C-alpha positions in Angstrom: 0.0 0.0 0.0 1.3 3.4 -0.9 1.6 5.7 2.1 1.7 9.5 1.8 3.4 11.4 4.6 2.1 14.8 5.3 4.0 18.1 5.5 5.9 18.4 8.8 5.4 21.6 10.7 7.7 23.0 13.3 6.2 22.3 16.8 4.6 25.2 18.5 5.3 25.9 22.1 2.3 25.0 24.1 -1.1 26.1 22.8 -3.9 26.6 25.3 -7.2 26.8 23.9 -10.6 25.7 24.3 -13.6 24.8 22.7 -16.7 26.6 22.9 -20.4 26.3 22.4 -21.6 28.4 25.1 -24.6 27.9 27.1 -26.6 26.1 24.5 -24.5 24.4 22.0 -25.4 23.3 18.6 -23.7 22.1 15.6 -25.3 22.3 12.4 -25.3 21.8 8.8 -28.4 21.9 6.5 -31.8 21.5 7.7 -33.6 22.7 10.6 -35.7 22.1 13.5 -36.7 18.5 13.4 -39.7 16.6 14.3 -38.4 15.9 17.7 -38.0 19.6 18.3 -41.7 20.0 17.9 -42.1 18.8 21.4 -41.4 22.4 22.3 -44.4 24.4 23.6 -46.9 25.7 21.1 -49.1 28.8 21.6 -52.9 28.7 21.7 -53.2 29.0 17.9 -51.2 25.8 17.3 -48.0 27.6 16.2 -44.8 25.6 16.4 -44.0 28.2 19.0 -40.6 28.9 20.6 -37.5 29.4 18.4 -34.7 27.0 19.2 -31.4 28.8 19.7 -28.3 26.9 18.7 -24.6 27.8 18.4 -23.9 26.0 15.2 -21.7 28.9 14.0 -20.2 29.2 17.5 -22.6 31.9 18.6 -26.3 31.8 19.7 -28.6 32.0 16.6 -32.1 30.8 15.7 -31.9 27.4 14.1 -34.2 28.4 11.2 -32.0 31.3 10.3 -28.6 29.6 9.7 -27.4 28.0 6.5 -26.5 24.7 8.2 -28.1 21.3 8.8 -28.8 20.3 12.4 -31.4 18.1 14.0 -32.1 19.3 17.6 -33.8 17.4 20.4 -35.1 19.4 23.3 -35.4 18.1 26.9 -39.2 17.6 26.2 -38.5 15.7 23.0 -36.0 13.4 24.8 -38.7 12.5 27.3 -41.7 12.2 24.9 -39.8 10.0 22.4 -38.1 7.9 25.2 -34.6 8.8 24.0 -32.2 7.2 26.5 -28.9 7.3 24.7 -27.2 8.4 21.5 -28.4 5.4 19.5 -32.1 6.1 20.2 -31.6 9.7 19.0 -30.2 8.7 15.7 -33.4 7.0 14.7 -35.0 10.3 13.9 -32.1 12.0 12.0 -32.2 11.9 8.2 -29.4 10.0 6.5 -28.2 8.6 9.8 -27.8 4.9 10.9 -26.3 4.2 14.3 -25.7 0.9 16.1 -23.5 -0.7 18.8 -20.0 -1.9 17.8 -19.9 -5.7 17.8 -19.1 -6.8 21.3 -19.3 -3.3 23.0 -22.5 -1.7 24.3 -20.5 1.4 25.1 -19.3 2.1 21.6 -21.5 3.4 18.8 -21.0 3.2 15.1 -22.4 6.4 13.7 -23.0 6.7 10.0 -24.0 9.9 8.3 -24.4 10.2 4.6 -22.4 7.0 4.2 -19.5 8.0 6.3 -18.9 6.1 9.6 -16.7 3.7 11.4 -17.0 0.1 12.8 -13.5 0.0 14.3 -13.1 1.2 17.9 -9.3 0.8 18.1 -7.4 4.0 18.9 -5.4 3.8 15.7 -8.6 4.4 13.7 -10.6 7.6 14.3 -14.3 8.0 14.0 -15.6 10.4 11.2 -18.7 11.4 13.2 -17.4 13.2 16.3 -19.1 13.2 19.7 -19.1 16.2 22.0 -20.3 16.4 25.6 -20.7 20.0 26.9 -18.5 21.2 24.0 -15.7 18.8 24.8 -14.5 16.5 22.0 -14.7 12.8 23.0 -11.8 11.4 21.0 -12.4 7.6 21.4 -15.4 5.7 20.1 -15.2 3.1 22.9 -17.3 5.3 25.2 -19.5 7.5 22.9 -22.8 5.8 23.7 -23.5 8.5 26.3 -26.4 7.8 28.7 -28.9 10.7 28.9 -29.3 11.9 32.4 -30.2 15.5 33.1 -29.6 16.3 29.4 -30.8 19.7 28.2 -30.4 19.2 24.5 -28.9 16.9 21.8 -27.9 18.2 18.4 -26.8 16.2 15.4 -24.9 17.9 12.5 -24.9 16.4 9.1 -21.9 16.8 6.8 -18.3 17.8 7.4 -17.6 20.3 10.2 -14.0 20.9 9.3 -13.9 24.7 9.8 -15.4 25.4 13.2 -15.1 21.9 14.8 -12.0 20.5 13.1 -10.8 17.0 12.3 -12.7 13.7 12.4 -16.0 15.3 11.4 -16.1 14.3 7.7 -19.5 12.7 8.4 -20.8 15.1 11.0 -21.0 15.5 14.8 -23.3 14.6 17.7 -23.4 17.1 20.6 -24.8 16.6 24.1 -25.5 19.7 26.2 -26.1 19.0 29.9 -28.4 21.2 32.0 -26.7 23.9 34.0 -27.4 24.7 37.7 -30.5 26.8 38.5 -30.7 29.8 40.8 -33.6 28.2 42.7 -33.8 25.1 44.8 -35.5 22.2 43.2 -35.1 18.7 41.7 -36.5 15.9 39.7 -36.7 12.2 39.7 -37.6 9.6 37.0 -37.9 5.9 37.3 -38.8 3.2 34.8 -39.5 -0.5 34.8 -39.8 -2.6 31.6 -39.2 -5.8 29.6 -36.2 -8.0 30.4 -36.1 -6.8 33.9 -34.9 -3.3 32.9 -35.0 -0.9 35.8 -33.7 2.7 35.5 -33.6 5.7 37.9 -32.2 9.1 37.4 -32.3 12.1 39.7 -31.1 15.7 39.8 -31.2 18.4 42.5 -30.3 22.1 42.3 -28.8 23.5 45.4 -27.9 27.2 45.1 -25.5 28.3 47.8 -25.8 32.0 47.2 -27.0 34.0 44.2 -23.5 33.9 42.8 -22.7 30.2 43.6 -25.0 27.7 42.1 -24.7 23.9 42.2 -26.4 20.9 40.7 -26.0 17.2 41.5 -27.2 14.4 39.3 -27.0 10.6 39.1 -28.4 7.6 37.3 -28.5 3.8 37.5 -29.5 1.2 34.9 -30.1 -2.6 35.5 -31.1 -4.7 32.5 -31.1 -8.5 32.6 -30.6 -8.8 28.8 -32.6 -10.3 25.9 -30.2 -12.8 24.3 -30.8 -16.3 25.7 -27.7 -18.6 25.9 -29.3 -21.9 25.1 -26.2 -23.8 26.1 -25.6 -22.3 29.6 -29.1 -21.0 30.3 -27.8 -17.5 31.0 -29.2 -14.3 29.5 -26.7 -12.0 27.7 -26.7 -8.5 26.3 -27.7 -7.0 29.6 -26.1 -4.1 31.4 -25.5 -2.7 34.9 -24.5 1.0 34.7 -24.4 3.9 37.0 -23.0 7.4 37.2 -23.0 10.7 38.9 -22.2 14.3 38.0 -21.6 17.6 39.9 -21.9 21.1 38.4 -20.9 24.4 39.9 -21.7 27.8 38.3 -19.9 30.8 39.6 -21.1 34.4 38.8 -18.5 36.7 40.3 -19.5 39.7 38.1 -22.3 40.4 35.6 -19.9 39.8 32.7 -18.1 36.7 34.0 -19.5 33.2 34.2 -17.5 30.2 35.3 -19.0 26.7 34.8 -17.2 23.7 36.4 -18.3 20.1 36.2 -17.1 16.6 37.0 -18.5 13.2 36.4 -17.9 9.4 36.7 -19.8 6.6 35.0 -19.4 2.8 35.0 -20.8 0.6 32.2 -20.8 -3.2 32.1 -23.0 -3.7 29.0 -22.1 -6.3 26.4 -23.4 -6.8 22.9 -22.9 -10.4 21.6 -24.1 -12.1 18.5 -26.9 -14.5 17.8 -26.3 -18.2 16.9 -27.1 -19.3 13.4 -27.9 -22.3 11.3 -25.8 -23.3 8.3 -28.4 -22.3 5.8 -28.1 -19.3 3.5 -30.5 -16.4 4.1 -32.0 -14.3 1.3 -33.4 -11.9 3.8 -30.0 -10.9 5.2 -27.9 -12.0 2.2 -25.7 -14.2 4.4 -24.3 -17.7 4.2 -26.0 -18.6 7.5 -29.4 -17.7 9.1 -29.5 -16.0 12.5 -31.7 -17.6 15.3 -32.9 -14.4 16.9 -32.3 -13.7 20.5 -30.4 -17.0 21.0 -26.7 -17.6 21.6 -25.0 -21.0 21.9 -21.5 -20.4 23.4 -20.7 -22.6 26.4 -18.7 -19.9 28.0 -20.3 -18.5 31.2 -20.5 -14.7 31.9 -18.6 -13.3 34.8 -17.3 -9.9 36.0 -14.5 -8.1 34.1 -13.3 -6.1 37.1 -9.6 -7.0 37.0 -7.2 -8.2 34.4 -9.2 -9.8 31.6 -6.5 -12.4 30.7 -6.1 -13.5 34.3 -9.9 -13.8 34.6 -10.2 -15.8 31.4 -7.4 -18.2 32.3 -8.3 -18.7 36.0 -12.1 -19.0 35.5 -12.6 -20.0 31.9 -15.4 -17.5 31.8 -15.9 -14.1 30.2 -18.7 -12.5 28.1 -18.2 -9.3 30.1 -17.0 -5.7 30.0 -16.2 -3.1 32.6 -15.7 0.5 31.6 -14.9 3.4 33.9 -15.2 6.9 32.6 -14.0 10.1 34.3 -14.4 13.6 33.0 -13.9 17.2 34.2 -14.6 20.5 32.4 -14.1 24.2 32.9 -16.0 26.7 30.8 -15.2 30.4 31.5 -17.2 33.1 29.6 -16.3 36.8 29.8 -18.8 39.0 27.9 -17.7 42.7 27.8 -19.5 45.1 25.4 -16.9 44.5 22.7 -17.7 40.8 22.3 -17.5 37.4 24.1 -14.4 35.6 25.1 -14.7 31.9 26.1 -12.3 29.3 27.4 -13.3 25.6 27.6 -11.0 23.0 29.0 -11.8 19.4 29.2 -10.1 16.2 30.6 -11.4 12.7 30.0 -10.1 9.3 31.0 -11.4 5.8 30.2 -10.4 2.4 31.5 -12.0 -0.5 29.7 -11.6 -4.3 30.1 -13.6 -6.9 28.3 -13.7 -10.6 27.3 -15.8 -11.4 24.3 -16.4 -14.7 22.5 -17.5 -13.6 19.0 -18.5 -17.1 18.0 -22.1 -17.3 18.9 -22.5 -20.9 17.7 -23.6 -22.6 14.5 -25.5 -25.8 13.8 -27.1 -27.5 10.8 -30.5 -27.2 12.4 -32.3 -25.0 14.9 -31.1 -27.3 17.7 -28.5 -25.6 19.9 -24.9 -26.3 19.5 -23.1 -28.0 22.4 -19.5 -26.7 22.3 -16.6 -26.6 24.6 -16.1 -23.7 26.9 -13.4 -22.0 24.8 -14.8 -22.8 21.4 -14.6 -19.8 19.1 -12.8 -16.5 18.6 -12.1 -14.9 22.0 -10.7 -11.4 22.7 -9.4 -10.4 26.1 -8.5 -6.7 26.0 -7.4 -4.0 28.3 -7.8 -0.4 27.0 -6.8 3.0 28.5 -7.6 6.4 26.9 -6.6 9.8 28.3 -7.2 13.2 26.7 -7.0 16.9 27.5 -8.4 19.6 25.2 -8.7 23.4 25.4 -10.0 26.1 23.2 -10.0 29.9 23.3 -12.7 31.6 21.3 -13.5 35.3 20.5 -16.9 36.2 19.1 -17.9 39.7 18.1 -19.4 42.1 15.4 -18.0 44.9 13.3 -19.1 47.4 10.5 -22.3 48.4 12.3 -23.3 44.8 12.8 -23.0 43.8 9.1 -20.0 41.5 9.9 -20.3 38.8 12.6 -17.2 36.8 13.2 -15.7 34.2 15.4 -12.0 33.2 15.8 -10.2 30.8 18.0 -7.4 28.4 18.8 -7.6 24.7 19.8 -5.3 22.2 21.4 -5.7 18.4 22.0 -3.3 16.0 23.7 -4.3 12.3 23.7 -2.6 9.1 24.9 -4.0 5.6 24.2 -2.9 2.1 25.4 -4.1 -1.3 24.2 -3.2 -4.7 25.5 -5.1 -7.3 23.4 -4.9 -11.1 23.3 -6.7 -13.5 20.9 -7.6 -17.0 22.1 -9.0 -19.8 20.0 -10.9 -22.9 21.2 -9.7 -26.4 21.1 -11.6 -28.2 18.4 -11.0 -31.6 20.1 -13.9 -30.6 22.5 -11.8 -30.5 25.7 -12.1 -27.6 28.2 -8.7 -26.3 27.3 -7.6 -23.6 24.9 -5.8 -24.6 21.8 -2.1 -23.9 21.6 -1.6 -25.3 25.1 -3.6 -22.5 26.6 -1.5 -19.7 25.1 -3.0 -16.9 23.1 -2.9 -17.3 19.4 -1.9 -13.6 19.0 -1.1 -10.6 21.1 -0.9 -6.9 20.3 0.3 -4.2 22.7 0.7 -0.5 21.7 0.9 3.0 23.1 -0.2 5.9 20.9 0.2 9.6 21.5 -1.6 12.4 19.5 -1.1 16.1 19.6 -3.2 18.5 17.7 -3.1 22.3 17.3 -5.5 24.3 15.3 -6.6 27.9 14.6 -9.8 29.0 12.9 -11.9 32.0 11.9 -15.2 32.5 10.2 -17.2 35.6 9.2 -20.7 36.3 8.1 -21.1 39.5 6.1 -24.4 41.0 5.0 -23.6 42.0 1.4 -27.0 43.7 0.9 -30.2 43.5 3.0 -31.1 39.8 3.5 -28.2 38.4 1.5 -25.3 37.1 3.6 -22.0 35.5 2.6 -20.0 33.2 4.9 -16.3 32.6 4.6 -14.2 30.6 7.0 -11.2 28.3 7.3 -9.3 26.2 9.8 -5.6 25.3 9.9 -4.8 22.1 11.7 -1.4 20.6 12.6 -1.2 17.1 14.0 1.4 14.5 14.9 0.7 10.8 15.8 3.3 8.5 17.3 2.8 4.7 17.8 4.9 2.3 19.8 4.5 -1.5 20.0 5.7 -3.8 22.8 6.0 -7.5 23.2 3.8 -9.3 25.7 4.7 -8.9 29.4 2.5 -12.0 30.2 3.6 -14.5 27.6 7.4 -14.3 26.8 8.0 -14.2 23.0 4.5 -13.4 22.1 3.8 -10.4 19.9 6.2 -7.9 18.4 7.7 -4.5 19.2 8.4 -1.3 17.3 11.7 -2.5 15.9 9.8 -5.4 14.2 7.4 -3.0 12.5 10.1 -0.5 11.5 12.1 -3.4 9.9 9.2 -3.9 7.4 9.5 -0.3 6.3 6.4 0.9 8.0 6.7 4.4 9.7 5.4 4.8 13.3 5.1 8.5 13.1 2.6 10.5 11.0 2.3 14.3 10.9 0.2 16.6 8.7 -0.9 20.2 8.3 -4.2 20.9 6.5 -6.5 23.8 5.8 -10.2 23.1 5.7 -12.4 26.0 4.3 -16.1 26.7 4.1 -18.1 29.1 2.0 -21.8 29.7 2.0 -24.4 32.1 0.7 -27.8 32.6 2.2 -30.8 34.7 1.3 -33.8 35.5 3.5 -36.7 35.6 1.1 -38.9 36.9 3.9 -38.8 36.6 7.7 -39.9 33.0 7.6 -38.2 31.6 4.5 -34.4 31.1 4.0 -32.6 29.6 1.0 -28.9 28.8 1.0 -26.0 27.1 -0.7 -22.6 26.0 0.8 -19.3 24.2 0.1 -17.5 22.7 3.1 -14.3 20.7 3.4 -13.4 18.3 6.2 -10.8 15.6 6.9 -10.3 12.6 9.2 -6.8 11.7 10.5 -4.7 9.0 9.1 -3.7 6.0 11.2 -2.6 2.4 11.2 -4.0 -1.1 11.0 -2.9 -1.3 14.6 -4.6 -4.4 15.9 -3.1 -6.8 13.4 -1.0 -9.7 14.8 1.5 -9.5 12.0 4.0 -6.6 12.2 4.2 -6.5 8.4 0.5 -5.7 8.2 0.4 -2.7 10.6 -0.2 -0.8 7.4 -0.5 3.0 7.6 -3.4 4.7 5.8 -3.8 8.3 4.7 -6.2 11.0 6.0 -9.8 10.8 4.7 -10.8 14.0 2.9 -14.2 15.2 1.8 -15.9 18.0 0.0 -19.6 18.5 0.6 -21.8 20.8 -1.6 -25.3 21.6 -0.3 -28.3 23.7 -1.3 -31.5 24.0 0.7 -34.3 25.9 2.2 -35.9 26.5 5.6 -39.4 27.8 5.9 -42.3 28.3 8.4 -45.7 28.8 6.8 -49.4 29.4 7.6 -48.7 31.5 10.7 -45.9 29.2 11.7 -48.1 26.1 11.9 -46.2 24.3 9.2 -42.4 23.9 9.0 -40.8 22.7 5.8 -37.0 22.3 5.5 -35.0 20.5 2.8 -31.4 20.0 1.8 -29.8 18.6 -1.4 -26.3 17.4 -0.9 -23.4 16.0 -2.9 -20.2 14.7 -1.3 -17.0 13.3 -2.7 -14.7 11.6 -0.2 -11.2 10.6 -1.2 -9.1 8.0 0.6 -12.2 6.7 2.4 -11.1 4.7 5.5 -12.9 1.4 6.1 -12.3 -1.7 8.2 -13.4 -5.3 7.6 -12.7 -8.6 9.3 -10.7 -10.9 7.1 -8.4 -14.0 7.6 -4.9 -12.8 7.1 -2.9 -15.3 9.1 -4.2 -18.9 8.9 -6.6 -19.5 11.8 -6.6 -15.9 13.0 -9.4 -13.5 12.0 -8.2 -10.0 12.0 -9.5 -6.5 11.2 -8.0 -4.8 8.2 -8.2 -1.0 8.3 -7.1 0.8 5.1 -8.0 3.5 2.5 -10.6 1.9 0.2 -10.8 4.6 -2.5 -13.2 7.4 -3.4 -16.8 7.4 -2.3 -19.5 9.5 -4.0 -22.8 10.2 -2.1 -25.7 12.4 -2.8 -29.3 12.8 -1.9 -32.1 14.9 -0.5 -33.1 15.2 3.2 -36.3 16.8 4.6 -37.7 17.7 8.0 -41.3 18.7 8.4 -43.5 19.6 11.3 -47.2 20.5 11.4 -49.1 21.8 14.4 -52.7 22.5 13.4 -53.8 23.0 17.0 -52.1 23.4 20.4 -52.9 19.8 21.2 -51.7 18.1 18.0 -48.1 17.8 16.7 -47.1 15.9 13.6 -43.6 15.4 12.1 -42.2 13.6 9.1 -38.4 13.4 8.5 -36.6 11.4 5.8 -34.0 11.1 3.2 -33.3 9.7 -0.3 -29.6 8.6 -0.6 -27.2 7.1 -3.1 -23.7 6.0 -2.5 -21.1 4.3 -4.7 -17.4 3.8 -5.0 -15.9 5.8 -7.9 -12.5 4.2 -7.6 -10.9 1.7 -5.2 -7.4 1.0 -3.8 -6.3 -2.6 -3.6 -4.2 -3.7 -0.6 -1.1 -5.8 -1.6 -1.2 -9.4 -0.3 -5.0 -9.5 0.2 -7.1 -11.7 -2.0 -9.7 -10.0 -4.3 -12.6 -11.4 -2.3 -11.4 -9.4 0.7 -11.0 -6.2 -1.2 -13.4 -3.3 -1.7 -14.3 -3.1 -5.4 -16.1 -0.4 -7.4 -19.2 -2.6 -7.4 -19.2 -3.0 -3.6 -22.2 -1.4 -1.9 -21.1 1.3 0.7 -21.9 0.6 4.3 -25.1 1.8 5.9 -26.6 3.9 3.1 -30.3 3.0 2.8 -31.7 4.4 -0.4 -34.9 5.6 1.4 -35.5 6.5 5.1 -38.5 8.0 6.9 -39.1 8.8 10.5 -42.6 10.1 11.3 -44.8 10.5 14.3 -47.5 12.4 16.1 -48.3 13.6 19.6 -51.8 14.4 20.7 -52.5 15.8 24.2 -55.8 16.8 25.7 -56.5 18.4 29.0 -58.7 16.4 31.4 -60.0 18.6 34.2 -61.2 15.7 36.3 -57.6 14.4 36.4 -56.1 17.8 37.0 -53.8 17.2 34.0 -53.6 16.1 30.4 -53.6 12.7 28.7 -51.5 12.2 25.6 -50.5 9.6 23.0 -47.4 9.6 20.9 -46.9 7.2 18.0 -43.9 6.9 15.7 -43.2 5.0 12.5 -39.7 4.5 11.1 -38.7 2.9 7.8 -35.3 2.0 6.3 -34.7 0.3 3.0 -32.2 -2.6 3.1 -28.6 -1.5 3.6 -25.2 -3.2 3.9 -23.9 -3.8 7.5 -20.6 -5.4 6.4 -17.9 -3.6 4.4 -17.5 -6.6 2.1 -21.2 -7.0 1.6 -21.4 -10.3 3.5 -24.5 -9.2 5.4 -27.4 -6.7 4.9 -30.1 -5.4 7.2 -33.5 -6.2 5.8 -36.1 -3.6 5.0 -36.9 -2.2 8.4 -40.3 -1.0 9.7 -40.5 0.1 13.4 -43.6 1.2 15.3 -43.4 2.8 18.8 -46.4 3.9 21.0 -46.5 5.8 24.3 -49.4 6.9 26.4 -48.8 9.7 28.9 -50.3 11.6 31.8 -48.9 15.0 32.8 -50.0 16.8 36.0 -51.4 20.3 35.3 -48.9 21.9 37.8 -46.0 20.1 36.3 -45.2 18.2 39.5 -45.5 14.7 38.3 -46.4 12.5 35.4 -46.4 8.9 34.1 -46.3 7.0 30.8 -46.5 3.5 29.4 -45.1 2.6 26.1 -43.7 0.0 23.7 -40.8 0.1 21.2 -40.6 -2.1 18.2 -44.3 -3.0 18.6 -44.3 -5.2 15.4 -41.2 -7.2 16.5 -39.1 -6.2 13.6 -36.0 -8.5 13.4 -32.9 -7.0 11.9 -29.1 -7.4 12.1 -26.6 -4.6 12.9 -23.2 -6.1 12.2 -21.4 -9.2 10.9 -18.1 -10.0 12.6 -17.8 -13.8 12.9 -21.4 -13.8 14.2 -24.5 -11.8 13.1 -25.6 -9.3 15.7 -29.3 -8.8 16.4 -31.2 -5.5 16.7 -33.2 -4.7 19.8 -36.4 -6.8 20.4 -39.8 -5.4 21.4 -39.8 -3.7 24.8 -42.5 -2.5 27.1 -41.7 0.3 29.6 -43.5 2.1 32.4 -42.3 5.4 33.6 -43.0 7.8 36.4 -41.5 11.2 37.2 -41.6 13.9 39.8 -40.5 17.5 40.1 -40.0 19.3 43.4 
């Protein structure tokens, strides 16, 4: 494979910085307020009501008045649509497919407009970035953030290379947590549902003085799981999670606000595959047929608290994960008359241990497989990620308000460590691992990343109602990778010298400018039309988890240009909202991963540049509120993706290569997400009764890079009945997701991974 090294830049002395998105963040890119936003209050005439303010251009603006595409979910929408995590939000975003990574319930694979990632290793970056309170979450291992005390979620479609930087070729997902209130109060919510799922979350505001405000929040989740292991009798794909968060807001002067926060979360959720029968499936276009919600491994589940290899070898058990996340942020805002200066600093740390048997079991009939304890492909991994980021941003106006501009600098320091061992089962049927109990392969590496960036963007009103936007970002980055032989099994693995001996570099650096231009015209106060061209890139990396040092192949950065044209409108006295976006994107050096057999008997991921991807389509978001009691939304997209050219990796057979006829990952040709909410006051109950129903459809799409598996045509129906107290003190709901029991698959890595089954959930909440 040909590897291009980027231009080296002299290292700057330290750059402090910090990311911003002040008190109400939003990233954006071509559409507008979405269906879910329509949960916002309406006035008595049935208007869609309140404007949603976002900071998609790094300053507060009305969502309907910016030439960007963002889908925003308010706190009310999160509650009404039962959105508990990042995956549930993606169901309602046009051109977006999101699922768990195979094996890890903490890691999401976000795909937007055909750009995404199924590889959670630190040597492969995600093209859809995650932000929590404006802090970039660098690693995909822990991006499935649980929503507790979340104020708003915003999803941006398309590259965000100018204002948000690298690793956003597909888009970005932003979570904004609620800030402390100046009055005492709190809220509690509890749920109980199918598969023994119990959740509770609570938050309390405790102002100390009018200038020192605090808020304390926590949550807990216990889910028994829905995947029945027919060999051991245990239930898999459950989770036991908990977390807490503290926020402090300091108001020393009218112009100065200091927000501090800290949080800890623990997640033990696993995501394992379904067993299958050796019979081809036309529904999933696979060589075997999944048996839904059944697994047949004879390994028992246990706790992963401790060293995963020691646990596996001492107990023979696994099917577990333990992830500890720590985070702290500081957001300082100074707002004199001349403008607003913001500093946001963030620190995050993740420790993750897991033992997964990816072989779910196969048999010639629907009878369960009886296999030995270690049969299959087993990973025992220890992962550590640490990061610090900072951003300094200035926001102001000039030329009598005709020019609005933002400028800033950004710094990121990241270190990652992986200690991974692959075990294979003994086909003789004994209870011992093959290879005399030794791992078949081991990979240990340490990676460091340093990024410095500077950006600026201005919006200038050329003539009344016609505005031009011009911006650019300069990014410099260096990545260093070091390998180490096993400290547990002498002689296993390889070190940096072994990799360098093959001619593969273990340092990558690059400097890159990513511009954006846009033109928007306000036809009238309620109609905006716009066009834009935006550039973005995703960092290069290595095929870092391969057991062969000669196959730690480097790959180049992924670069994309996206061209968009669209409109945003509110009609009929703001009762009807119609937004639409046409887009065309060309992505060069597209980065993909696939699981292939490279070393006999060892299945390994291969990460590389696949070629050039072309994608285009139309996205729409509509909302209609004929009365104050009824709210209707219909979102959707029509998409097309194809490889214009491909790059072949030397030494890999044609069947394991991306070809021009290969169908790109997770690009359904047609999507729709629709729903309605009807609420009616009932004086006798001193409150209101409501019903929310949603319908979602996806046409069939590839879930494996080499087209070895496809999701079927998907049709999902959710229903929820609610009661809300007239004084806003309490409420309750009862609902069902996946009412029609739609069966689907989300990934194919040795086993086929099932989508979520039908679930019933009862909910009660209190405010005080």
